[in-house]
N, C-alpha and C positions, 0 to 999 in steps of 0.2 A: 504322444499327443497331448496339448494342452490348451485349453480355451481362456478366454476371458470371464469377467463375468456373468455374460448373459446365458450361459446353461444351467449355471447355479441358480439362478433367477427362476427360470423356466421350471426346473426341475423342483425349487422351493413351492412356488405355483401351483407346479404338478402332483406333490405330495399333500397339501394346503388341502387341496381340492377333493383329493384322496380320503383328506383325514375327516373334511367338514362332511361330506357325505354320510360317512363311516359313523361320525357322531349324532344325526338327524336321524337315523332309526334307533340310537340306544335306547331313549325314555321309551318307546313302543313296544319293543320285542316283548316285554312279557305278557303285555295286556294284548296285543295281537297274538299271542300264543293261546292266551287263556280262550280270546271270543273265537278262536279255532276248536276249543276245547280241551285244551292242552292240564293236565295235572300240575302241581307243584315240579315233581319229578322230571316232567318230561318239558318243561320248561329248562330246567338245567340241562338235559341232554341239547335240547335247541342251541343253546348258549356254547355248552361245550363244541358241537361239531363245528363252530365256525374255528375255535383253537386246535382243533385236533386236524381239520383240514389244512391248519397255516404248518403245524409241525410236518405234515407230510410232504407239503411243496413248497417252502422255503428254500430246501437243498434243490430242488430239482428246477426252481427257476434262476437260481442263483448260479448252478451249474452250465444249466443254457444258454445264460448270459452272458457267460467266457466264451463259449463255441461260437453262440451267431450274433452274438451282440447287446448293449443296453436295450438300445434303442425298440427292438420289434420285442422284447420279452414286454418291456413297459406298457408298448400299443397293445397286446395281445391279452396282457392283465387287466388292465383298462378298460378293454371292450366286455371281456369276462364280467367285469363289477357291474357295466350296465345292463347287462343283460340278467344277474344275479338280481339286483334292485327292483328292477322290473317284474322277476319271477315271486321277488316279496309281496311286492303291492298288489300283483295279484292270484296270492295265493289263497286257495279256498278250501285246503284242508290240513294237517297238520304234515302229511307227507310232504304236499309240495312246500311248505313252508319250510318243514327241514331240508328238503333238498337247495332250497335257496340259501339258506344260511348257511351248508357246505360247501356252496359255489363261491358264496361271495368269501370264505378262509380260503377256497383255494386261489381266487381272485387277487386280493388284497394281502397274498403272503411274498407279495413281490418289495417289500421293506428293504430285503438284503442286495437286492440288485439296483433300488435308489441308492443306497447304501456304498456298493461296487462305482455306480457311477460317480460319485462325490468321491470315491479312491481315485479313478481315472485320472479327473481335472484338477486335483492339487496335490501337493508337493508332499512327503509324508509329516515335515516339521507343522503344515497347516491344516494336518487331517482333522482333528480333533474341531477347529472353527470351522469346517466345512459340516461334519456330521453335526454340531452344536445347530447350524443353519437348518440342518434337516429337524432336529429335535423342536426348534422354534415352529418351523409350521406344524409340528404334531400337538404342540402346545395351542396354538391357535386354532385347529382344527378342533380338538378336544373340550376349547372354552367354548367357543360360538355353534357346536354342533348340537349338541342336546339343549343348547337354551332353544335354540331358533328350529329344532325337531318339535320342543313342547307345544310352541305357538303353532305348529302347520297341521301338530296332531287333533287340533280342536276341528279345523276342517274336516277329518277324518282319521282311521288308522292307516290310510292307506297315502295319503298326501305327503308324510316326509320319505316313504322311499319313493314316490315318483319325484321330487324334488333330490333326492341323491342320484336316479337314475340322470336326471337332468344334469348335475352338475358334472356328473362323470362322462355323459357325452358329450361335455363342455371341454373337460379336460383332455379327452380324446384327441379333439381337435385342435387344442392346443400343443400336445404335445407332438399330435402330427406332423402342423404347419412348424414347429418352434424350436422342439428339442432334436438337437443333432446328435450324431452317433459319438459315443467317446472313446469306446475301445477300439484301436489301432485293426487293420486287418490282419498283422503279423501276429498281434497277440492272439487274436480268435485262431488262426489257423494253430497255433502254438498248442493253445486250448483243448481244439478240435482233436489234434495229434494225440492228449493224455485224455484218452476218454477212460471212464470210469465209472463201476455201478454205484447207487448212493451211499451204499455200505461201506465202502473204500472211499469214499468220500469224508465219512465218518471216522472211518480208522485213520486214516491219512491225516487228519485234525488233532486226533484224540493223540496221535503221535508225538506231536510237536510239545515241544519242551515249555513254550509256555500256554498257546492256545488252551489246553484242559483246563488249566487255573482260571482263566478269561471268562470262560464257559462254565464254567463250576460259580465264579462269582456274579456273574448275569443270571443263572439260574438262580439262585438263592435271593437276590435283591429282587427279583421279577416275581417269584413265588410270594416272597414278603407283600410288595406295592400291589399284589392281585387281592392280598385277603384284606387290605385297607379298602380298596375300589369294591371290593364285594361286600364290607360289613360295616362301611362308613357311616351312611343313610340309617342304618337299622341301631349304630350306638349313639348317632346324634339324636335320633326319634327317643331313644330308651332314656339317654342323661340328659337332653335337656329340651323334651319335648318338640324338635324340630319337623317339619315335615320337610316333602320334595322337593320345597322352592327352595327352604335354606340352606339343606347339602346340597341342592344345585349349586347354588351361590358359592358354596365353599370350595366347590370342587372346580368353580370358575375360576375362582382366586387361587387354587393351586395350577390353572392352567395359564393364568396372566405371569403369575412369576415362574414359571418354568419358561415360557417364551423370552421373557426381557432377560434372565440368564443364560439362556442357549442362546437369546439374539442378540445381547447388549453386553452383559458382563463376561461373556468366554472367551471374546479376542484379546481384551486388554489383560486379563489373567493371564492366558496362554504364553502370553510375552513374556511373561516374568516365572511363571513355573511349567514343570513339566508334566507331560499325561499321567502318569505314576501317580504325579503329587497330588493333581486335583482329584483323580480316582480316588485315591486312600482321602480326602477332605469330602469329597461327595458322599463317600459310603459312610462315614463319620456322621457328618451330617443327617443322614438319612435314618440312620439308627437314633439319633437324638430327638427327629421328629417324631419318630412312632412312640418313643416312651413320652413325651410331651404331648400328645393326642392322647394317654392310656391315663397323662394325669391331670390331663387338662378340667378344670372346674368354672370356667367362664369362657363368656365368648371372645374376651380379649386372649387368654390363654391357647384358648383351641386356634384361633387365626395366629397367631407367633407361632402353635407348633404344625401348622399347614404351612406356614410359610418358609421355617427349615426345612421340612420336609421338604419342599417345591426346589428350593435352592438344592437342598441334597440332590436331587434327581436330576436337577439342569445341571449340575455339575457332573454327576457321575455317567451320567447315557452315554453322552458325546466321544468322554475321555477312553470310555470303555469300549467302544465303536472304535475309535481311533487305533486303539492297542490294537484291536483284534486285525485290523487292514494292515497295521503296519509291519505285523509278525505274520501275514499271509505273502504267499509268492507272488509274484509280478503278473501270473499268467493263472492264478484262482484267487481274485480277489471275489467273484460272486459266489462261488462256491460255499469258500470258508465263511462270507458273513450270510451266506444263508446258510449254512451249517448255525453259525451264531444265532440268526433269528429263530430257528426252528427251535432249539435250546429254550429260546424264550415262549416256542409257542406251548409248548410242554408243560413249560412254571405258570400259565397262564390256565392250563387246564386243572394243575395239582394245587394253585394257591386259592381259590374261590372254594374248592374240597374240603382244606385245610382250615380258610378262614370260617367255614359257616359251621365248621366242627367245633373248634373253639369259642366261635361263638354263643352256641349254645351250651358250653361247657361252661358259659363266663357270666351265670347271673348273679353270682355271690362275690364278692371284692377280692379277687386275688392279694396273695401278701409272697412279696419277694425278699428272702432274707441278705444281707450283702454286710459282708462280714460284723456278722451278728447283730445288724441294726434291720428291724424289719421292716420294708416299706409295703404300706397297705394300697392299692391301687382300687379305679372305682370300677361298680359293677360294669359288666359288659367290655370291658375294656381286653379280657383274653387273646381277640385277634392280633391286637397291635402289640401286646407283650409276647407272642411268642412269633410274629415277624421281625419285630428289634432282637429275640437270637436270632433269627437266621441272619440278618444283616452282622449281627455281629460277627458272626463266623466267614460274610463277607470280607469284613471288613481286617480280619486277618490275614484273610487272601489277598487283600489290598496292600497290606501292609507287607507283607513279603515280596509280591512285586516291587514294592515301592523301595526297599532295601535292594533288590537285586538289578534295579533300574537300569544299571551300568552297561549291562548284559542283554538287554532289549535292543537287538538288532533292528532298523528301519526296514520294511521289503524291499529289494533291490527296483532302480528306477527302472520304467522301461525304455 
């Protein structure tokens, strides 16, 4: 079944509203938790609960969407997000707050299903462009959400959560009336006949000749990027004396560049390069961006480093998702893309912990010896150096995929 551009536009807006609502509450999470009496460790536990539930539920939603369709899974998960945001807004103790974040993680574990929707309505050769459209929605939500949330928080800590609940309710209405089902009935029947456990889903994906490499690359890249997200504001405060406003503007710049790359640059680039080439270029640029951030000594250098990083992420992410989709069977798009997102959620659990440890160890200027030449980096840059090492490993995997790209077979058409 193929649709025109309308379903993609509706899906773009659905994901954008989803991410906008998610971003609204990001700035106030630690403050809300502390107001409820949380220690620093308990704040970390609350933050981890979200990613842990995404890790558990991404394959579940994906598998379910293969059997009953994408539309009902998206509608149920969006409804869950409305309830989670309301529970968040009216939390009166840490237990309720923890449950609200865990429930939100479960509801928002639907990205694999949204990616499977893209796979349903786009041919394999245009899949990276479709995933890029999804990435652009991510980028815009990432830019606007925290900024608007910070403003709304001046009205009270519950205000951003209530606004997020209202956005999710609007999202639910739009998806209910405008988003058609993308998966044909025969495909759903075939997936339902192939029932399997979550463990079998993982085992089947890991037995594929290419998918494990893509999962490993995604894990390494996400762990590295999560280290940056966790420690970037702390680093800019130590190095440049910046506060939350300046760090927020730099994050917004990353989001703007990311959205421009995925929403505009990717389409003409995809006409000239295949997905493995874009994946390799994006991974190398991500590695370079992290190294440039570690060595930045001025605002201009920091903005340049953030730009390189954002371009790399904007190229890598949709190319990787497109390759995962192309190597998934025609009737298992949801479950395989769900496994991929589950791997990413696991990485977002590991990344902040690793970044925090690296930051604590990075008060002195680390020295890197390359070919007998010592390169001294700035204090507090250790998280970006350790992230760059992980991305260098991901680049080696991307190179291997690039060299064997002729053997990457697209998933059969329905």
